[in-house]
C-alpha positions in Angstrom: 3.5 21.6 3.0 0.2 20.1 3.9 -2.7 22.6 4.1 -4.9 22.8 7.2 -8.6 22.6 7.2 -10.4 24.7 9.7 -14.1 23.9 10.3 -16.2 25.4 13.1 -18.9 23.0 14.0 -20.5 24.3 17.1 -21.9 27.8 17.8 -23.4 29.5 20.8 -26.9 30.1 19.4 -27.6 32.8 22.0 -24.8 35.0 20.7 -25.8 37.1 17.7 -23.4 38.2 15.0 -21.3 41.1 16.1 -19.6 41.8 12.8 -16.1 40.4 13.6 -16.5 36.9 12.3 -19.7 35.3 11.0 -20.7 31.9 10.0 -24.3 30.7 9.9 -25.3 34.2 11.1 -23.5 33.7 14.4 -20.1 34.9 15.6 -19.3 33.0 18.8 -17.7 29.7 18.0 -17.5 27.2 20.9 -15.8 24.2 19.2 -13.5 23.8 16.2 -12.1 20.9 14.2 -8.6 21.4 12.7 -6.9 18.7 10.6 -4.5 18.3 7.7 -5.7 17.3 4.2 -4.1 14.3 2.6 -2.5 11.5 4.5 -2.3 11.9 8.2 0.7 11.1 10.3 -1.4 8.3 11.8 -1.6 6.8 8.2 2.2 6.8 7.9 2.3 4.9 11.2 0.0 2.3 9.8 2.5 1.4 7.1 4.0 -1.9 8.2 6.6 -4.2 6.8 6.3 -7.8 7.7 7.7 -10.3 8.5 10.6 -8.5 10.0 13.1 -10.2 10.2 12.3 -11.5 6.7 13.7 -14.4 4.7 12.8 -14.1 1.0 9.7 -11.9 0.8 7.9 -9.1 2.7 4.5 -7.6 2.7 3.8 -3.9 3.0 0.5 -3.0 4.7 -1.1 0.4 4.7 -0.4 1.3 1.0 -3.6 -0.3 -0.5 -4.8 2.9 -2.1 -1.5 4.5 -2.8 0.9 3.4 -5.7 4.3 3.8 -4.1 8.0 3.9 -5.0 10.0 1.5 -2.9 13.8 1.4 -2.4 15.7 -1.2 -0.4 19.0 0.3 0.8 22.0 -1.4 2.5 23.6 0.0 5.6 25.9 2.1 3.5 22.9 3.9 2.0 23.3 2.2 -1.4 20.1 1.3 -3.3 20.1 -2.5 -3.9 16.5 -2.9 -5.1 14.0 -0.4 -6.6 10.2 -0.8 -7.4 8.5 2.1 -9.1 4.7 2.7 -8.9 4.2 -0.5 -6.8 0.6 -1.3 -6.1 1.1 -4.9 -5.0 1.9 -5.3 -1.3 4.3 -8.3 -1.6 8.0 -7.9 -2.5 10.5 -10.7 -3.4 13.8 -10.3 -1.5 15.3 -13.7 -2.5 18.3 -12.0 -4.2 19.5 -10.2 -1.0 22.1 -11.4 1.4 21.5 -11.7 5.1 21.9 -8.5 7.0 20.3 -5.2 7.9 18.7 -2.9 5.3 16.4 0.0 5.1 13.1 0.1 3.1 12.1 3.5 1.8 8.5 3.8 0.8 7.2 7.0 -0.8 4.7 8.7 -3.0 3.5 12.3 -3.3 1.7 12.1 0.0 4.2 10.4 2.3 7.8 9.4 2.8 8.5 6.5 5.2 11.7 4.7 6.0 11.7 1.5 8.1 14.5 -0.8 9.2 14.5 -4.3 7.6 16.4 -7.4 8.7 16.9 -10.3 6.3 18.0 -13.6 7.8 
């Protein structure tokens, strides 16, 4: 579970504290920001595998600050390659046959699976 951050940032300065909720001495909030801490879904969407289709190597973008675990799975769900605590973005696929695979990229903050084609 990802915790939410609730931060009021705009108050009606003409509305004095009435005792029900107070922040900065005022109690009428007119605008609020709410977001999750940690990696945002938009960050997960930034994780890209290219080229796809690939020949003998791929690059993973969007993991620059996150050491990740990577698994390459065949269409039967069997793990055919594993990389633990990967911080480099390039992966050598020269040992894999042509076909469709799945690449599973994860760490403590996110868990992403993408389709990968090797030709």
